[in-house]
N, C-alpha and C positions, 0 to 999 in steps of 0.2 A: 281943785279936786283931782278929775280924775286923771291928768298926767301925772301926780303922785302916787295912786292906785297904780299905774300904767311901770312907771317908775319902780315898785317898791317890787310889784311882779318881775322885771325885770332883770332887780337885784336878787332875787327868791332864784330865779332860773340861773341866770350866770354862777352862783353860786354851789346849782346841784350840777349844772355842767362840770365848771372847776373842779367838782370833789369828784364826779364819775371821769375826768382826764386824768387826776389821782391816779383813784386809787388800782385805773386799767394799765396808768405806765409801772405802780409800785409790783402789779400782779405778774406782769409779764415779765418785771427784770427779777423777780421771785423771791421780794422783801416781804410782803405778804400773799396770802392766800384767801380770796377774795366769799372763796366756800365756805371753808371753816368759819369765816367771818359771819357770812349770812344764815347760817347753819345754828350760829350763838344765839339768836333771834330769832327764829322760824321756828312755831311748835309743829313737834312732831303729828306727824301724819295718824290717827288710830286708824288699824283696819274693823270694819266695821264686818263682823262675821255672820252669814244667814245660820239658819238653823240648820240645815244641811251639813254645809261647812264643818259648824263645830263639833254633830254627831259623828260625821265620818274622821275626825280628828280623835275623838274617846269610845269608838267602838275599835278592835281589832280587827286589821286584817287576816281575811288567811295566810299571808306568807310572814306575816310576822309571829302567828301562833307554828309555822311550822320550826323558827329559828330556834338555833339551841345556843342555851346562858352561855357557854363558852367561845361559840366563835363570834368573833371581834369584828363590832361591827365597822364599816368604811370610816367613819366620826374614829373613831378608836384607836383605827390605824394608821390615817391620817395626823393623829395628833400625836401616837409614838412615833413615826418617822420624822414630824417636827423637833419632838425632843429628843430625837437623836440624831437630828440636822446641827440642833443649837449643842449638844454635849460635845461632838466631834469639831466644833467652831471652838466654843468657848476652846477645850483641849487645843486646839490648832495655833488659835491665839496666845493662849496662855504659853506654849513651848518655842512659838516666836520669837515671844518677848524676853523670852530668857535666853535663850542663841544670844539677841542685841545685846542683852544686862553680861552674857559672859566674854561676847566680840570685843567692850567699850573696855572690860578690865584687863583682857586680853592685851590692847592697846594701851592702857595705860603702864603695864607692868614689861613692855616690848618700850617705849619712851624711858623707862628709868634706867641704872646704874644697874650693869648685871649684877654686881656682888650685892648690894641692897635688894634687887629681885630677889635672888637665891637665898638673901636671909628673911622674908619675907614669906616666900612660897615655903618655905622651910620651915614654918608655923604654920604653917594652917594643916589642916587633916590630910590625907594619904587623897584621898577622891576629889578633894577639890584641887589639890596640886597640882595630881594626873589631867582633869579636864582641864585648866589652864594648862600644863603642857604639852596636851597632843594640841588647843586650837592656836599654840605659840609658831610661829615662823619658826624651821624648822631650825635654823643656827641661832636662835637666841636662844630655843630652847636646850639644844648643845650648851652653849655656852654657859645659861643656869644654873645646870646640871652641874658644869665643870665645877663652879664656884662652890656646889653643897658640900656638905659632907658627905664623903663617903659610903658612908651603909645608909643614909638617906636616901641619896642618887641611887644608891642599887637597885633601894627598897622601890623609888617612884618608878625606875628605869625598866624592873621586872614586871609593874602593874600597867606601865604605859605599854609596853608589849603585846601582855597581855588583851588589853582594849583596842590594840588595833589589829591579834587575831578575830576578835569577834567582829 
């Protein structure tokens, strides 16, 4: 009887050690985050406030009374700064995505037969055509313009020149 209980304890101990080693290895490899797993099962610690601490929180200090309502707090300034940084990052990411998309379209047109590319680009709006021609290799863009109707090529050439001047 003693051996069976000792054997059961040994099996439980080995299983615990096995899981400890397994979780440690997975955590080290970055597969899991043990702290987040433990955090799910542990109760949040409640803060016990003393009467003095509670009183300090509810009574306004002299510094708080002298603050003007128009002056932003440090927290508000930090939030505004974070919002600005986020907006700039999103704008930058959007601009980079548009540039990558334009580069992809330009490569497609450059790989096409010059006559077909000229026919398709002629059908685009002037803004889109100028944007594509501006991003193209100069020699290929020249060939594409040469294949277009002279009036359309003249309009796009003028707009390209204006774009290059800016």
